[in-house]
C-alpha positions as CSV (number, residue, x, y, z in Angstrom):
1,M,7.1,24.0,29.2
2,R,8.1,20.5,28.8
3,L,5.5,17.8,26.5
4,D,5.0,15.8,29.9
5,K,4.1,19.0,32.6
6,F,2.2,20.6,30.2
7,L,0.0,17.6,29.4
8,K,-0.4,17.2,32.8
9,V,-1.3,20.8,34.0
10,S,-4.0,21.2,30.7
11,R,-5.1,18.0,32.4
12,I,-4.8,16.0,29.1
13,I,-3.2,13.5,30.7
14,K,-3.7,13.1,35.2
15,R,-0.3,12.1,35.4
16,R,3.4,13.5,34.4
17,P,4.8,9.8,34.6
18,L,2.2,8.4,32.1
19,A,2.4,11.6,30.3
20,K,6.2,11.4,29.7
21,T,5.7,7.1,29.6
22,M,3.2,8.0,26.3
23,S,5.8,10.5,25.3
24,D,8.7,8.2,25.0
25,D,6.4,5.8,23.2
26,G,5.7,7.8,20.6
27,R,2.4,8.4,20.8
28,I,2.2,11.8,20.8
29,E,3.3,14.8,18.1
30,V,3.8,18.1,18.0
31,N,3.7,19.9,15.2
32,G,3.8,16.7,13.3
33,R,7.1,15.4,14.4
34,V,7.5,12.8,17.2
35,A,8.1,14.2,20.6
36,K,9.7,12.8,23.8
37,A,8.9,14.3,27.3
38,G,11.7,16.9,27.2
39,T,10.0,18.7,24.1
40,N,9.2,22.1,24.6
41,V,5.6,23.2,23.9
42,E,4.4,26.9,22.8
43,V,1.2,29.0,22.2
44,G,0.1,27.9,18.9
45,D,2.2,24.2,18.9
46,E,-0.3,21.3,17.5
47,L,0.1,18.2,19.9
48,K,-1.7,14.8,18.1
49,I,-2.0,12.1,20.4
50,R,-2.7,8.5,20.4
51,F,-5.2,7.3,23.4
52,G,-5.4,3.8,21.7
53,K,-7.5,3.8,19.3
54,R,-8.4,7.2,18.7
55,I,-5.9,9.9,17.5
56,V,-7.2,13.4,19.5
57,T,-5.9,16.3,17.9
58,Y,-5.3,19.9,20.3
59,K,-4.1,23.5,19.7
60,V,-1.8,24.9,22.4
61,L,-3.4,28.3,23.2
62,D,-2.0,28.9,26.7
63,L,0.6,28.4,29.3
64,K,0.6,28.4,33.1
65,E,2.7,26.6,35.6
66,H,0.1,25.9,37.5
67,A,-4.1,25.7,36.5
68,K,-7.3,25.1,38.4
69,K,-10.0,22.7,35.9
70,E,-11.3,25.7,34.3
71,E,-8.4,27.1,33.8
72,A,-7.1,24.1,32.4
73,E,-9.7,24.1,29.6
74,Q,-8.6,27.3,28.7
75,M,-5.3,26.0,27.5
76,I,-6.4,23.7,24.2
77,E,-8.4,24.0,22.4
78,L,-9.9,20.2,20.4
79,L,-9.2,20.3,16.8
80,N,-10.0,16.6,16.0
81,D,-11.2,13.7,17.9
82,E,-10.9,10.4,15.1
83,K,-11.4,6.2,15.6
84,I,-8.7,4.5,14.0
85,E,-9.1,1.2,12.8
86,D,-5.7,0.6,11.5
87,D,-2.3,1.2,14.2
88,S,0.1,0.8,11.1
89,E,-0.2,4.8,10.8
90,W,1.7,4.8,14.0
């Protein structure tokens, strides 16, 4: 499944165009590598996303084309949520 679609279906990011923009800006990593919107996401992958001054890490548990809110919550596992002081890492 494409990264931008997964981010929308799992409700990490509300809109797919925003997910595409964030990935194209280099703010998303899949398994430690900067990912574009078309990057293929698979079960077991680790996503690291920079939201402003936060870096959130998720593990992909399931892939679905469409998901209700309850199903979307079961698609991912939150691994880490950290605040960053310095933007130089990204």
